[in-house]
N, C-alpha and C positions, 0 to 999 in steps of 0.2 A: 744740917749735920755735916761735920767736915772731918776728913781723915787726912793726915800727912800721906804722900805718896812718893814714888820712887821717880825722880826727875827723868831718868833715862827713857823709862818705861812710859811715862807721861807724854814726852815729847814726840814719841813715835806715832801718837794719836793727832798730832797737829800739823796742819798744812804746812809746806814749805814758806816761810816768812813770818812765820809767828814764832815768838820765844816764851817759854814758860817763865811766868812772873813769880818771884819767890818772896818770903818775908823770913828775914833772918836765915837767909839760904835753904829754907824749906819750902817744898811746893805742896799745894792742896787741891783737893778736890770737893765740891759740896754736892749733898744730894737734897734736894728741896722738894718735900711733898706740899702742895698749897692748892688754892682754888684760883684760877683765872676768872675774874667776875667782870662781867658788862665790857667784854672786849668788842672793839668796833673801830671802823674807820672814823677820823675826825670828822667827816661830812654826813655820817650816818648815825642812826640809832641802835640801842641794844636789841639783839632778837633773841626771842625766847628759845630754848634747847640749843642755841647756837654759841651765843656770848658767853655764857658761864659754863665752866667745865673743870674738873679736876686736872692736873698736871704733875707730873713727877719728872724733875730733871737733874742731870747730872752735869754740873758746870766746873769748869776751872778756870784759872787765873794767867792770862798772858799779856804781852805788851809786844808792840810793834812801832819802831819809831819814836819810842819814848811815849806813847799813848796807851795807857793801861785798858784792859778791857776783861770782858767775860768770853769765853769759848765753850759752846755746849757739846759734850760728846754725845749725849741723847735728850730728847724731850719727849716723855711718854705722856699722851694725852687722850682724854676720852672725848674727841672731836673729830669727826670724819671730816668736817669743813677745813679745820686748822691744819690737819694733817695732810691735807691734799693741796692746799693754796700755799702754806708757808715755805715748804721745801722749793716750790717753783720760784716764788716771788724773792724769797730772801736766803735760800740755800740753807736753811736752818734744818737741822735732822728730826723732824717731827715724825713720830711713830704711834700709830693707833694703839692703845692699850686699856682694858678695862680697869677702872679704877674708884675708889672712894676716899673723900676727906671728910671727916665727921667731927664736929667740936662739941663737947659738952662740959661747960664750966671751963676748968683748968686742963682738961684732958682732950687730947686729940687722938683719934684713930683713924689709921691710913693703910691703904694697900693697893698695889697695882699689880697688873698681871699681863703679859704679853707672849705671843707665840704659844698658845695653847698650854700656859702655865710653865713654860720652861725659863721664862725671865720674870721674877717676881720680886716686889719689894712689899714687905709687911712690918708693921710696928705700931707704936703708940707714942705719944708725947705728952710729959706732964710739965707744965709750966711752973717755975719755981721762982724767978726772981722779979725784981722790980724794973719798971719800965725805965730804958736809958736810951742814950744815943751814943755812936761811937767817938771817942776822943782821938785827937790827932796824933799820928803815929802809932797807933795800937793795931793788934792784928784785926780787930773787929772792922776798923775802917780800911784796912786792905782788903777783906772779904766782902764787905756790904757796899762801900761808897765807890762805885765803879758805875761811869757813865758812857759807856761805848760796849758795843759787843762786836766779835767778828764770826764770819761766816765763811764757808768754803763753797762758793757758787760756781759750778761748772769747772772746777779746778782753780779757780781765781779767789784770793783773799780778799773780802768785802768787810766794809767797817760801816755800822749803823750807829747813831748816837741816840742816847735815851736822856730823859730829863724828869727828875722827881726830887722830892724834899728828901732830908735825911731820914735813913731807917730808924724807927724806934723798934727796939728790941728787948728781950728779957731772957735771962739764963733759964735753962729747961734741963729736963732728963728724958732719955728715950729708951725704950725697950724695943730692939729690933730682932724679930723672930725669923726672918728669911731675907736674904739680899743677894739672888743670885743674878739680878740686874747689874750691880756693880762687878761682882765677880767676873762676868763676862768680858770685861776690859783689862783685866791682868794689870792692874797698877801698882802692884807691890805692896797692899795694904795687909797688915799684919792679922787685923781681926775686923772682918766685915760686920759683925755684930755689934761693935763697940765703937763709936765715933771718937775722936779725940776732943771735939768741941760740939756742944749743941746750943742752939738759940732759937727763940720763938719771937715771931713778930706779927702784930695783927695785919700788917699789909701798909702798902702805900699806893697812891694813884701814880702811874706811869705813863708818859707820854713817849712814843717812839718815833723815829724818823726814818725815812727811806734809806736804804744801804747805800754806800758809794764805794768806789773803788778806794783800797787802802792805801795804795801806794802814793806818797807825795813828795813835794820837793821843797826842802827848808823846814823850818819849825811853824811856819804861821799855817795853820790849818784851814784858815779862812781865805786863803789865796788862791786865785784861779790861774789858770795856765794856758797859752797859746803856743801851739807846736807848728813851726812853720818850715817851710823848705829853706835852708839855709844858702843854697846857691841860685835862688829865684828871685828875679828882679821884681816881680809882681808881690811876691810876700814880704820884701823889703819895703816895698811902697804902703802895703797895708799896715805893717807894723809902724810906720813913720807916720802915716795918716792919723791912725788911731793916736798915738801918742802926743800929737800936737792938739788933738781935741778932745782928750779924756777928761771925764768930769772928776771932781776932786775926791769923791768917795771911791773911785775905782780902785780895786785891788788886784792887779793882773801882772803877770810876768810873762816872758818869751823865752822859747828855748828852739834851737835847731831840730830838726826831726831826728838828724842824725848825732845828736848829743847824748852822752850816757843817761843823764836824768830822764830826756824824753824815751829814749829806748826802754829804761826801766818801767816808766809809766804806762807805754804803750803795750808792753808785754802783759800788763795786767788786764788790758780791755779784753772784750769778747772776741772771739776768732775772727769774726767779719771785720772788725776794725783793724785788728794786727795785718790782716793781708792787704788792707788798703794803704797805698801811698798818697797821703792826702793832707790836709789841713786838720789839726785836732784842736778841740777847745775842751779844757776841764773846767767845768763850772758847777759850783756847789758839790764838788765830789763826782759829778756824773760827766762821762765823755761824749762829745758830739763831734761829727766829722762832715766833711765836705760841706754842702749849703747850708745846712743846719748849724754848723760852727761859724761859718762866715757871717750868717745873718744875727745871731746872737752876738757878734761883737759890736753892733750897734748899742748894746745895752751898757757898754762901759763908756760911752760917748756922752757929749752934752745934749740937753734935752732936744735941741731942734734935730739931731740925728736921731734920737731914740724913738721920735715919733713915727719914724719911719718902719719901725720894726713890726707893728701889726699888719702894715700893709703888704710887706714882703710874704706873709704866711697866706696871701691870696694865691699865689702861684703853687699849685701842688708839687708836693716834694719830688715826684720822678722828673717833672720838667725843669724842677730847678736843679736837680742834680744833673740832667742832660747838659744843661748849660754850663755847669760847673766843670764837668768833664771835658766840655769842648775848649773851654778856656785853659784848664790844666794842661790839656794835651799840646797846645800851642804856645804855652806861656813863655817858653825860652826864645821862640821865634820872635814874640812881640815885645818882650821886655828883655832888656840886656842884662846878662848873668852879672852881679856883683864880683869883684876881684876876692872879696873877703865878707864874710857875714857881719854885717855891722848894725843889726837893730839890737835895741837895748836888751841886755841880758845881766839880770840882778837877782 
């Protein structure tokens, strides 16, 4: 079910850095009653009474740096495990709610209740149309075909990618008898009991990936970046050493820590990273610093350097960082400062 909403009121619910995505100048929220089925980590199997549960989410459509995605205002789920784990691991606003989704032929009955009956969503759906897929440029494509989600984890905007086949869907009708859940967000919806658009889908198998920091440099989302001290002779030697020995498939750029690009990305990292004055590596959207960043630089180099990578992990992290801190402290005395920052920036 989708409703057109007030853009200004919707933007107030989004974290800084995310923009409302619109279709023909209009913003929408979707309310999706459905069943999460056989949810599990890739390496594990489905667990009875844990992996399958009803869920009711309120989602909207956002964009950041040209990458469209979904942002959830709430995810109401009848799963204590999910509601405990997902907010900590992903920053997703899961809340435990009692609910049911029951399908009988072409009719689905659904209801959700939270906070002792204060926030409810109750109604039924009748499937009426033939099964189809969204055509290019249509509203349905805008609403359904999104392959990333954004979260607000510890005050930082994070992005996670998803993969699935195109949605199969059908037109449908609904009867909404109560919708105090959506009302609580004050989105400027004229009639909470009558959605503007209704669709039904039999579902799709989805694979999700770990969240990563949403800030990026440039348009290549697969590019990694190494942030180095621009006035450090050791950092210049590291960048030059790597460049001359880089494997052909390496996709990495460099920036001085003092550059605007680096500052913006570092500001999106966890607070413990922001406070450190060190080398940072952004690899596959995840930040690493100090010795953990330095060791991973081997992965961008030719094979006879990459074989050293597993041996470096034999040394415990505390000892590695002690050695790193000692070198970092005296680096300006050992290595001559460059007059200008001369490592590759592209």
